[in-house]
N, CA, C and O atoms as a GROMACS GRO file, in nm:
protein
  472
    1MET      N    1  10.271  10.432   9.665
    1MET     CA    2  10.352  10.418   9.579
    1MET      C    3  10.274  10.482   9.468
    1MET      O    4  10.310  10.564   9.384
    2THR      N    5  10.139  10.414   9.490
    2THR     CA    6  10.042  10.387   9.386
    2THR      C    7  10.028  10.563   9.279
    2THR      O    8  10.019  10.583   9.158
    3VAL      N    9  10.034  10.653   9.393
    3VAL     CA   10  10.077  10.793   9.364
    3VAL      C   11  10.098  10.854   9.207
    3VAL      O   12  10.041  10.934   9.133
    4PHE      N   13  10.240  10.743   9.204
    4PHE     CA   14  10.328  10.792   9.073
    4PHE      C   15  10.278  10.784   8.920
    4PHE      O   16  10.306  10.836   8.812
    5LEU      N   17  10.152  10.649   8.994
    5LEU     CA   18  10.145  10.573   8.863
    5LEU      C   19   9.957  10.631   8.814
    5LEU      O   20   9.894  10.598   8.714
    6ARG      N   21   9.916  10.721   8.924
    6ARG     CA   22   9.788  10.703   8.847
    6ARG      C   23   9.754  10.815   8.718
    6ARG      O   24   9.784  10.934   8.729
    7GLY      N   25   9.698  10.768   8.612
    7GLY     CA   26   9.693  10.823   8.506
    7GLY      C   27   9.793  10.792   8.380
    7GLY      O   28   9.811  10.859   8.278
    8PHE      N   29   9.855  10.660   8.423
    8PHE     CA   30   9.930  10.558   8.342
    8PHE      C   31   9.817  10.496   8.277
    8PHE      O   32   9.698  10.491   8.309
    9THR      N   33   9.903  10.435   8.149
    9THR     CA   34   9.821  10.312   8.087
    9THR      C   35   9.942  10.239   8.149
    9THR      O   36  10.052  10.278   8.109
   10ARG      N   37   9.940  10.139   8.240
   10ARG     CA   38  10.002  10.058   8.290
   10ARG      C   39  10.064   9.903   8.212
   10ARG      O   40  10.162   9.834   8.242
   11LEU      N   41   9.957   9.886   8.098
   11LEU     CA   42  10.017   9.736   8.104
   11LEU      C   43   9.913   9.757   7.921
   11LEU      O   44   9.792   9.774   7.904
   12ARG      N   45  10.000   9.749   7.841
   12ARG     CA   46   9.970   9.696   7.708
   12ARG      C   47   9.987   9.555   7.662
   12ARG      O   48  10.103   9.519   7.641
   13ARG      N   49   9.912   9.487   7.647
   13ARG     CA   50   9.930   9.330   7.616
   13ARG      C   51   9.933   9.291   7.470
   13ARG      O   52  10.005   9.196   7.438
   14ASN      N   53   9.861   9.354   7.376
   14ASN     CA   54   9.839   9.351   7.289
   14ASN      C   55   9.902   9.331   7.142
   14ASN      O   56   9.849   9.325   7.031
   15ALA      N   57  10.046   9.322   7.188
   15ALA     CA   58  10.146   9.363   7.050
   15ALA      C   59  10.174   9.220   7.047
   15ALA      O   60  10.200   9.154   7.147
   16ARG      N   61  10.168   9.161   6.886
   16ARG     CA   62  10.191   9.032   6.858
   16ARG      C   63  10.353   9.052   6.784
   16ARG      O   64  10.406   9.123   6.700
   17VAL      N   65  10.385   8.952   6.866
   17VAL     CA   66  10.566   8.953   6.821
   17VAL      C   67  10.564   8.767   6.830
   17VAL      O   68  10.538   8.697   6.928
   18GLY      N   69  10.604   8.718   6.674
   18GLY     CA   70  10.620   8.585   6.649
   18GLY      C   71  10.475   8.544   6.667
   18GLY      O   72  10.384   8.624   6.646
   19ASN      N   73  10.452   8.411   6.711
   19ASN     CA   74  10.353   8.352   6.816
   19ASN      C   75  10.312   8.350   6.918
   19ASN      O   76  10.216   8.283   6.956
   20GLY      N   77  10.388   8.437   6.990
   20GLY     CA   78  10.332   8.540   7.098
   20GLY      C   79  10.253   8.687   7.137
   20GLY      O   80  10.200   8.766   7.059
   21LEU      N   81  10.266   8.696   7.286
   21LEU     CA   82  10.217   8.834   7.293
   21LEU      C   83  10.351   8.897   7.353
   21LEU      O   84  10.445   8.831   7.398
   22LYS      N   85  10.344   9.013   7.347
   22LYS     CA   86  10.492   9.078   7.370
   22LYS      C   87  10.441   9.193   7.495
   22LYS      O   88  10.397   9.306   7.474
   23TYR      N   89  10.457   9.136   7.607
   23TYR     CA   90  10.396   9.181   7.737
   23TYR      C   91  10.461   9.339   7.790
   23TYR      O   92  10.581   9.339   7.818
   24ARG      N   93  10.403   9.437   7.800
   24ARG     CA   94  10.470   9.591   7.803
   24ARG      C   95  10.430   9.608   7.954
   24ARG      O   96  10.314   9.584   7.990
   25ALA      N   97  10.502   9.637   8.018
   25ALA     CA   98  10.453   9.762   8.149
   25ALA      C   99  10.511   9.891   8.158
   25ALA      O  100  10.619   9.924   8.109
   26LEU      N  101  10.426   9.969   8.229
   26LEU     CA  102  10.468  10.137   8.233
   26LEU      C  103  10.495  10.183   8.345
   26LEU      O  104  10.397  10.225   8.407
   27VAL      N  105  10.603  10.192   8.400
   27VAL     CA  106  10.657  10.191   8.532
   27VAL      C  107  10.704  10.332   8.568
   27VAL      O  108  10.782  10.381   8.486
   28SER      N  109  10.667  10.417   8.689
   28SER     CA  110  10.710  10.542   8.692
   28SER      C  111  10.888  10.510   8.728
   28SER      O  112  10.935  10.413   8.788
   29LYS      N  113  10.960  10.627   8.668
   29LYS     CA  114  11.139  10.639   8.698
   29LYS      C  115  11.156  10.652   8.840
   29LYS      O  116  11.267  10.630   8.890
   30ALA      N  117  11.069  10.684   8.904
   30ALA     CA  118  11.084  10.673   9.086
   30ALA      C  119  11.106  10.546   9.141
   30ALA      O  120  11.154  10.533   9.254
   31LEU      N  121  11.071  10.440   9.063
   31LEU     CA  122  11.065  10.329   9.105
   31LEU      C  123  11.181  10.205   9.030
   31LEU      O  124  11.194  10.083   9.037
   32LEU      N  125  11.233  10.288   8.979
   32LEU     CA  126  11.359  10.244   8.883
   32LEU      C  127  11.439  10.146   8.950
   32LEU      O  128  11.452  10.034   8.901
   33ASP      N  129  11.509  10.188   9.090
   33ASP     CA  130  11.557  10.125   9.140
   33ASP      C  131  11.544  10.009   9.249
   33ASP      O  132  11.625   9.956   9.325
   34LEU      N  133  11.389   9.992   9.221
   34LEU     CA  134  11.320   9.851   9.310
   34LEU      C  135  11.291   9.779   9.218
   34LEU      O  136  11.290   9.663   9.260
   35ILE      N  137  11.260   9.786   9.090
   35ILE     CA  138  11.246   9.722   8.959
   35ILE      C  139  11.341   9.527   9.016
   35ILE      O  140  11.300   9.417   9.052
   36PRO      N  141  11.462   9.584   8.995
   36PRO     CA  142  11.514   9.420   8.990
   36PRO      C  143  11.487   9.346   9.084
   36PRO      O  144  11.469   9.226   9.066
   37GLY      N  145  11.476   9.418   9.232
   37GLY     CA  146  11.411   9.317   9.333
   37GLY      C  147  11.288   9.278   9.295
   37GLY      O  148  11.262   9.159   9.314
   38PHE      N  149  11.203   9.349   9.246
   38PHE     CA  150  11.054   9.334   9.233
   38PHE      C  151  11.038   9.195   9.159
   38PHE      O  152  10.993   9.086   9.196
   39LEU      N  153  11.099   9.246   9.030
   39LEU     CA  154  11.111   9.109   8.976
   39LEU      C  155  11.158   8.957   9.015
   39LEU      O  156  11.114   8.847   8.983
   40ARG      N  157  11.261   8.996   9.092
   40ARG     CA  158  11.337   8.880   9.140
   40ARG      C  159  11.234   8.824   9.228
   40ARG      O  160  11.185   8.713   9.207
   41ASN      N  161  11.194   8.910   9.339
   41ASN     CA  162  11.079   8.821   9.437
   41ASN      C  163  10.937   8.755   9.331
   41ASN      O  164  10.888   8.644   9.352
   42ARG      N  165  10.893   8.840   9.228
   42ARG     CA  166  10.775   8.776   9.175
   42ARG      C  167  10.847   8.622   9.090
   42ARG      O  168  10.776   8.522   9.073
   43ARG      N  169  10.975   8.626   9.052
   43ARG     CA  170  11.025   8.493   9.004
   43ARG      C  171  11.038   8.408   9.109
   43ARG      O  172  11.036   8.292   9.066
   44GLU      N  173  11.052   8.414   9.247
   44GLU     CA  174  11.053   8.326   9.350
   44GLU      C  175  10.903   8.275   9.360
   44GLU      O  176  10.870   8.158   9.377
   45GLU      N  177  10.811   8.391   9.344
   45GLU     CA  178  10.704   8.375   9.368
   45GLU      C  179  10.633   8.244   9.248
   45GLU      O  180  10.542   8.177   9.298
   46VAL      N  181  10.670   8.213   9.109
   46VAL     CA  182  10.651   8.169   9.072
   46VAL      C  183  10.668   7.979   9.102
   46VAL      O  184  10.590   7.887   9.078
   47GLU      N  185  10.796   7.981   9.158
   47GLU     CA  186  10.831   7.871   9.182
   47GLU      C  187  10.782   7.844   9.348
   47GLU      O  188  10.826   7.741   9.398
   48SER      N  189  10.711   7.917   9.418
   48SER     CA  190  10.643   7.891   9.511
   48SER      C  191  10.508   7.855   9.463
   48SER      O  192  10.467   7.748   9.507
   49LEU      N  193  10.409   7.933   9.364
   49LEU     CA  194  10.342   7.868   9.301
   49LEU      C  195  10.357   7.744   9.288
   49LEU      O  196  10.298   7.664   9.359
   50ARG      N  197  10.450   7.706   9.182
   50ARG     CA  198  10.444   7.586   9.146
   50ARG      C  199  10.496   7.448   9.234
   50ARG      O  200  10.516   7.338   9.184
   51ARG      N  201  10.514   7.490   9.393
   51ARG     CA  202  10.527   7.406   9.463
   51ARG      C  203  10.391   7.381   9.545
   51ARG      O  204  10.373   7.268   9.590
   52ALA      N  205  10.322   7.454   9.561
   52ALA     CA  206  10.218   7.496   9.629
   52ALA      C  207  10.104   7.408   9.497
   52ALA      O  208  10.011   7.336   9.533
   53LEU      N  209  10.126   7.427   9.392
   53LEU     CA  210  10.046   7.336   9.254
   53LEU      C  211  10.068   7.185   9.310
   53LEU      O  212   9.973   7.112   9.337
   54LEU      N  213  10.192   7.147   9.322
   54LEU     CA  214  10.266   7.043   9.338
   54LEU      C  215  10.188   6.928   9.422
   54LEU      O  216  10.154   6.813   9.394
   55THR      N  217  10.167   7.049   9.591
   55THR     CA  218  10.131   6.972   9.681
   55THR      C  219  10.005   6.976   9.708
   55THR      O  220   9.954   6.921   9.806
   56GLY      N  221   9.931   7.058   9.604
   56GLY     CA  222   9.782   7.070   9.669
   56GLY      C  223   9.753   7.165   9.740
   56GLY      O  224   9.639   7.159   9.788
   57ASP      N  225   9.825   7.269   9.771
   57ASP     CA  226   9.866   7.343   9.883
   57ASP      C  227   9.756   7.490   9.786
   57ASP      O  228   9.798   7.586   9.722
   58PHE      N  229   9.610   7.445   9.815
   58PHE     CA  230   9.536   7.569   9.794
   58PHE      C  231   9.519   7.694   9.840
   58PHE      O  232   9.480   7.785   9.767
   59ASP      N  233   9.546   7.710   9.964
   59ASP     CA  234   9.554   7.760  10.070
   59ASP      C  235   9.677   7.853  10.019
   59ASP      O  236   9.634   7.963   9.985
   60GLN      N  237   9.821   7.840  10.003
   60GLN     CA  238   9.913   7.913   9.950
   60GLN      C  239   9.886   7.995   9.828
   60GLN      O  240   9.899   8.113   9.795
   61VAL      N  241   9.837   7.869   9.767
   61VAL     CA  242   9.785   7.977   9.608
   61VAL      C  243   9.670   8.101   9.600
   61VAL      O  244   9.655   8.187   9.513
   62ARG      N  245   9.590   8.072   9.734
   62ARG     CA  246   9.530   8.189   9.751
   62ARG      C  247   9.603   8.275   9.807
   62ARG      O  248   9.577   8.389   9.768
   63TYR      N  249   9.670   8.268   9.871
   63TYR     CA  250   9.785   8.383   9.963
   63TYR      C  251   9.830   8.427   9.844
   63TYR      O  252   9.773   8.525   9.796
   64LEU      N  253   9.923   8.375   9.781
   64LEU     CA  254  10.012   8.457   9.687
   64LEU      C  255   9.937   8.536   9.615
   64LEU      O  256   9.951   8.658   9.606
   65GLY      N  257   9.847   8.463   9.556
   65GLY     CA  258   9.762   8.533   9.440
   65GLY      C  259   9.734   8.653   9.523
   65GLY      O  260   9.785   8.757   9.481
   66HIS      N  261   9.655   8.660   9.645
   66HIS     CA  262   9.633   8.754   9.685
   66HIS      C  263   9.722   8.869   9.708
   66HIS      O  264   9.678   8.984   9.708
   67ARG      N  265   9.840   8.842   9.728
   67ARG     CA  266   9.992   8.920   9.743
   67ARG      C  267   9.990   8.982   9.632
   67ARG      O  268   9.989   9.105   9.633
   68MET      N  269   9.990   8.911   9.515
   68MET     CA  270  10.022   8.922   9.361
   68MET      C  271   9.918   9.024   9.326
   68MET      O  272   9.969   9.115   9.260
   69ARG      N  273   9.787   9.039   9.348
   69ARG     CA  274   9.687   9.186   9.365
   69ARG      C  275   9.681   9.281   9.420
   69ARG      O  276   9.610   9.375   9.383
   70GLY      N  277   9.766   9.282   9.537
   70GLY     CA  278   9.857   9.397   9.567
   70GLY      C  279   9.969   9.477   9.501
   70GLY      O  280   9.980   9.599   9.484
   71VAL      N  281  10.038   9.388   9.472
   71VAL     CA  282  10.199   9.484   9.421
   71VAL      C  283  10.202   9.482   9.303
   71VAL      O  284  10.296   9.544   9.252
   72GLY      N  285  10.128   9.431   9.232
   72GLY     CA  286  10.106   9.472   9.085
   72GLY      C  287  10.119   9.591   9.000
   72GLY      O  288  10.190   9.637   8.912
   73ASP      N  289   9.993   9.624   9.084
   73ASP     CA  290   9.933   9.754   9.031
   73ASP      C  291  10.050   9.860   9.153
   73ASP      O  292  10.086   9.973   9.118
   74SER      N  293  10.080   9.819   9.245
   74SER     CA  294  10.198   9.942   9.302
   74SER      C  295  10.273   9.956   9.208
   74SER      O  296  10.284  10.073   9.169
   75TYR      N  297  10.338   9.870   9.148
   75TYR     CA  298  10.463   9.889   9.070
   75TYR      C  299  10.443   9.913   8.911
   75TYR      O  300  10.537   9.905   8.832
   76GLY      N  301  10.315   9.941   8.873
   76GLY     CA  302  10.316   9.947   8.729
   76GLY      C  303  10.270   9.818   8.680
   76GLY      O  304  10.221   9.842   8.570
   77PHE      N  305  10.261   9.702   8.701
   77PHE     CA  306  10.254   9.600   8.658
   77PHE      C  307  10.116   9.516   8.668
   77PHE      O  308  10.102   9.412   8.732
   78GLU      N  309  10.024   9.578   8.596
   78GLU     CA  310   9.889   9.563   8.619
   78GLU      C  311   9.885   9.444   8.555
   78GLU      O  312   9.789   9.478   8.487
   79TYR      N  313   9.908   9.324   8.514
   79TYR     CA  314   9.923   9.195   8.444
   79TYR      C  315   9.959   9.146   8.572
   79TYR      O  316   9.910   9.034   8.577
   80VAL      N  317  10.013   9.168   8.665
   80VAL     CA  318  10.057   9.064   8.796
   80VAL      C  319   9.963   9.063   8.853
   80VAL      O  320   9.924   8.955   8.897
   81SER      N  321   9.871   9.208   8.880
   81SER     CA  322   9.759   9.152   8.958
   81SER      C  323   9.622   9.129   8.875
   81SER      O  324   9.539   9.164   8.959
   82ILE      N  325   9.580   9.106   8.807
   82ILE     CA  326   9.508   9.057   8.707
   82ILE      C  327   9.530   8.877   8.733
   82ILE      O  328   9.437   8.806   8.771
   83LEU      N  329   9.670   8.823   8.704
   83LEU     CA  330   9.674   8.710   8.748
   83LEU      C  331   9.672   8.641   8.878
   83LEU      O  332   9.654   8.523   8.908
   84GLY      N  333   9.702   8.771   8.962
   84GLY     CA  334   9.697   8.758   9.107
   84GLY      C  335   9.532   8.738   9.145
   84GLY      O  336   9.499   8.660   9.235
   85ARG      N  337   9.453   8.800   9.084
   85ARG     CA  338   9.320   8.773   9.114
   85ARG      C  339   9.286   8.648   9.043
   85ARG      O  340   9.204   8.590   9.115
   86ARG      N  341   9.307   8.587   8.948
   86ARG     CA  342   9.242   8.491   8.885
   86ARG      C  343   9.315   8.362   8.996
   86ARG      O  344   9.237   8.277   9.039
   87LEU      N  345   9.434   8.357   9.029
   87LEU     CA  346   9.498   8.251   9.071
   87LEU      C  347   9.422   8.233   9.226
   87LEU      O  348   9.408   8.128   9.290
   88GLU      N  349   9.374   8.394   9.270
   88GLU     CA  350   9.358   8.350   9.354
   88GLU      C  351   9.195   8.282   9.402
   88GLU      O  352   9.170   8.223   9.507
   89GLN      N  353   9.107   8.312   9.296
   89GLN     CA  354   8.950   8.266   9.248
   89GLN      C  355   9.016   8.122   9.263
   89GLN      O  356   8.994   8.056   9.364
   90CYS      N  357   9.114   8.065   9.140
   90CYS     CA  358   9.122   7.940   9.140
   90CYS      C  359   9.174   7.852   9.262
   90CYS      O  360   9.149   7.733   9.282
   91GLY      N  361   9.255   7.939   9.341
   91GLY     CA  362   9.270   7.842   9.468
   91GLY      C  363   9.173   7.798   9.542
   91GLY      O  364   9.163   7.690   9.600
   92ARG      N  365   9.072   7.922   9.535
   92ARG     CA  366   8.952   7.892   9.616
   92ARG      C  367   8.846   7.774   9.554
   92ARG      O  368   8.768   7.702   9.615
   93GLU      N  369   8.869   7.781   9.433
   93GLU     CA  370   8.773   7.648   9.394
   93GLU      C  371   8.826   7.522   9.352
   93GLU      O  372   8.774   7.430   9.288
   94ARG      N  373   8.976   7.542   9.415
   94ARG     CA  374   9.049   7.430   9.379
   94ARG      C  375   9.071   7.380   9.221
   94ARG      O  376   9.087   7.261   9.198
   95ASN      N  377   9.071   7.452   9.143
   95ASN     CA  378   9.074   7.438   8.981
   95ASN      C  379   9.212   7.412   8.931
   95ASN      O  380   9.267   7.508   8.877
   96VAL      N  381   9.293   7.273   8.942
   96VAL     CA  382   9.430   7.244   8.921
   96VAL      C  383   9.460   7.277   8.807
   96VAL      O  384   9.555   7.350   8.780
   97ASP      N  385   9.370   7.216   8.715
   97ASP     CA  386   9.383   7.258   8.526
   97ASP      C  387   9.443   7.424   8.501
   97ASP      O  388   9.538   7.481   8.448
   98HIS      N  389   9.324   7.455   8.572
   98HIS     CA  390   9.322   7.654   8.516
   98HIS      C  391   9.442   7.695   8.622
   98HIS      O  392   9.466   7.815   8.612
   99LEU      N  393   9.493   7.654   8.682
   99LEU     CA  394   9.560   7.701   8.800
   99LEU      C  395   9.722   7.662   8.747
   99LEU      O  396   9.814   7.729   8.794
  100GLY      N  397   9.752   7.557   8.654
  100GLY     CA  398   9.864   7.498   8.578
  100GLY      C  399   9.875   7.616   8.476
  100GLY      O  400   9.970   7.692   8.498
  101GLU      N  401   9.816   7.639   8.394
  101GLU     CA  402   9.806   7.728   8.302
  101GLU      C  403   9.831   7.881   8.358
  101GLU      O  404   9.937   7.937   8.330
  102LEU      N  405   9.740   7.938   8.429
  102LEU     CA  406   9.790   8.056   8.496
  102LEU      C  407   9.949   8.065   8.582
  102LEU      O  408   9.998   8.177   8.594
  103VAL      N  409   9.997   7.986   8.618
  103VAL     CA  410  10.116   7.975   8.689
  103VAL      C  411  10.228   7.935   8.568
  103VAL      O  412  10.348   7.961   8.569
  104ALA      N  413  10.146   7.858   8.458
  104ALA     CA  414  10.279   7.890   8.290
  104ALA      C  415  10.236   8.027   8.253
  104ALA      O  416  10.338   8.091   8.225
  105ASP      N  417  10.136   8.095   8.241
  105ASP     CA  418  10.120   8.237   8.192
  105ASP      C  419  10.195   8.340   8.299
  105ASP      O  420  10.224   8.450   8.253
  106TYR      N  421  10.218   8.321   8.396
  106TYR     CA  422  10.285   8.416   8.503
  106TYR      C  423  10.427   8.387   8.457
  106TYR      O  424  10.499   8.480   8.423
  107ALA      N  425  10.460   8.289   8.454
  107ALA     CA  426  10.632   8.269   8.441
  107ALA      C  427  10.674   8.336   8.306
  107ALA      O  428  10.767   8.415   8.295
  108ASP      N  429  10.599   8.298   8.214
  108ASP     CA  430  10.600   8.394   8.032
  108ASP      C  431  10.618   8.525   8.046
  108ASP      O  432  10.706   8.594   7.994
  109TYR      N  433  10.525   8.559   8.124
  109TYR     CA  434  10.469   8.728   8.146
  109TYR      C  435  10.632   8.760   8.234
  109TYR      O  436  10.679   8.867   8.196
  110LEU      N  437  10.711   8.696   8.329
  110LEU     CA  438  10.811   8.733   8.352
  110LEU      C  439  10.927   8.758   8.286
  110LEU      O  440  10.996   8.859   8.285
  111SER      N  441  10.942   8.630   8.220
  111SER     CA  442  11.049   8.611   8.118
  111SER      C  443  10.996   8.715   7.971
  111SER      O  444  11.077   8.713   7.878
  112ASN      N  445  10.919   8.766   7.959
  112ASN     CA  446  10.883   8.833   7.835
  112ASN      C  447  10.839   9.003   7.830
  112ASN      O  448  10.822   9.074   7.731
  113VAL      N  449  10.827   9.042   7.998
  113VAL     CA  450  10.777   9.135   7.995
  113VAL      C  451  10.909   9.264   7.935
  113VAL      O  452  11.029   9.237   7.942
  114ARG      N  453  10.863   9.384   7.885
  114ARG     CA  454  10.884   9.475   7.874
  114ARG      C  455  10.886   9.566   7.904
  114ARG      O  456  10.781   9.623   7.874
  115ILE      N  457  11.005   9.674   7.993
  115ILE     CA  458  10.962   9.792   8.128
  115ILE      C  459  10.989   9.872   8.014
  115ILE      O  460  11.074   9.864   7.926
  116GLU      N  461  10.874   9.974   8.042
  116GLU     CA  462  10.878  10.116   7.981
  116GLU      C  463  10.891  10.218   8.137
  116GLU      O  464  10.822  10.202   8.238
  117TYR      N  465  10.980  10.301   8.121
  117TYR     CA  466  10.963  10.368   8.205
  117TYR      C  467  10.929  10.536   8.199
  117TYR      O  468  11.001  10.605   8.128
  118ALA      N  469  10.830  10.594   8.266
  118ALA     CA  470  10.795  10.721   8.247
  118ALA      C  471  10.796  10.828   8.321
  118ALA      O  472  10.756  10.935   8.274
   0.00000   0.00000   0.00000
């Protein structure tokens, strides 16, 4: 699927809106029908990350972060991959404080991302 997305700038995270940032992802029109399921799976992933954080399951955090790295870029959500890399690293380091911030950032991203189809 990444073939559809080559050459596109998939993430622009620098637009100020109020006190926060407006997240935008550029997604291929060929993926239009897949995006609702993709976003539903990502929201479930946030809940899995929260549970793993509460139970101290750093292996699960690492696994989920690794999975995020792969799927984010494939669908045009580069920031999901960026967060996945960070989560994977923090899971390895068992950095609870930073993990909490990343999970909150992920939930915020999913709630506020604006999708543009190209």
